[in-house]
N, C-alpha and C positions, 0 to 999 in steps of 0.2 A: 182085875181088868180096869177098875176105876183108878187104881194106883198107877197102872201102866199109862193110862190116858193122861193122868195128872203129870207124870214124869215127862211124857212126850210134849205136853203143852208147855211145861216149864222149860224144857230144853229148846223148844221152838221159840219161845219168847226170849230166852237167853241168846240164842243164835241171832234172832232178829235185832235184839238190843245191841249186840256186838257187831252187827253188820255196818256197812258204810254209813248209813243214816243214823243208826242208834235210836235214841229216844225220839229225835226229830222225825225219823222215818215212821215210827209207830204212830206218832201224832198225824203225820201226813196220810197214812192209811185210814185212820179214824175220820179225818176231814173228808177224804174222798168218799168214804162210806156215808157220811152225813149228807154230802151234796147229792149222792145218788138217791138216798131215802127222801131227801127234800124234793127231788125232781119227781119221784113217784107218788108222794103223798102231798096233795095240793094244800089242804088246810094248814099243815104244819111247816110248809115250805120256808117261810121267812124266819121262823124261829130256828129251824135247822140250819138255814144259810147263815144266820147271825152267829149261832154257836160254832159252826164250821169256820167262819171267818176268824172268830176269836181264837179257836184252836189252831188255825193256820198261823196266826201271829205268835201264839205260844210255842208251837212246834218250830217255827223259824228262829225264835229266840233261844229255845233249847238247843237247836242245831248250832247256832252261832256260839253259844256258850260252850258246847262240847268241842268245837274247833278251837276256841280260845284256850280251853283247858289243855288240849293236845299241843297247841303252840307253846303255852307256858311250860309244859313238861319238857318239850324239846329244848327250850331256852335253858331250863334248869340243868338238863343233861349237858348242854354245851358249856355252861358255867362250871359245872362239876369237872368236865374234862379239862377245861382251862386251869382250874385250881390244881388238878393233879399234875398238869404239865409244869405249872409254876413251882409246885412242891418239888418235883424232880429237878428242875433247874436250880432251885435253892440248895438241894442236896449236892448237886454237882459243883456249885460255886463253893460250898463249904469244903468239899473235898479238895478243890483247887487251892483254896486258902491254906489248908493244912500242908499241901504239897509245896506251896510257895514258902511257907514258914520253914519247912525242912530244908529247902534249897538255900534260904537265907542263912540258916544255921551252918550249913555245909560251907557256904562261901565265907562266912566269918571264920570258921576253923581253918580253911585253906589260907585265908589272908593272914591269920595268926602264925601258921606254919611258915609262910613265906617270910614274914618279918623275922622269925627266929633264925631262918636260914641266912637272911641278909645280915643279921647281927653276927652270926658265926663267920660268914665270909669277911665282914669288916674286921673282925678280930684277927683272922688269919692274915689279911692284907696288912694290918698294923704290925703284927709280929714279923712278917716278912720284911717290911720297911725297916723296922728296928734292927733285924738281923743284917739287912743289907748295909745299913749305916755303920754297924759295928764292924762288918767285914771290910768296909772301905777304910775305916780308921785303922784297923789291924794291918791292912795291905800297905798303908803308907809307911815308908821308911823314915827314920828320924832325920836323915839328910834331906829328904824331900820336903819335910815340914819346915826346915830352917830356911831353905831357899825361898 
């Protein structure tokens, strides 16, 4: 029975701690309790009000710190997401650089093949010109050359 009550109290405190107010909410409940006790017990009123005011400041500070912590965690998550995006972009750029390198190599090979074909065509044209000039010389009759 005592263990069950202890577990219930622990779960209740954990639930309250994880609620919207967190530790600041617990401090706020304590402060409200101190103000109520201070209102009911007149001799201890000012001591309790002083303690409650101090706790109010402490609770507010803890609440502000918890919100700052949440904000920082959110900023860290955003930075982490941005770093992942940058990493993905770098991977894509690296892949594009490889593709461009392959394309450059292909263009160089195509250019080399074109130059080889140009050389072959120039050779054929030269042979045809030589053949044509030989044919012209052979077609001329000796009488034609004397005149």
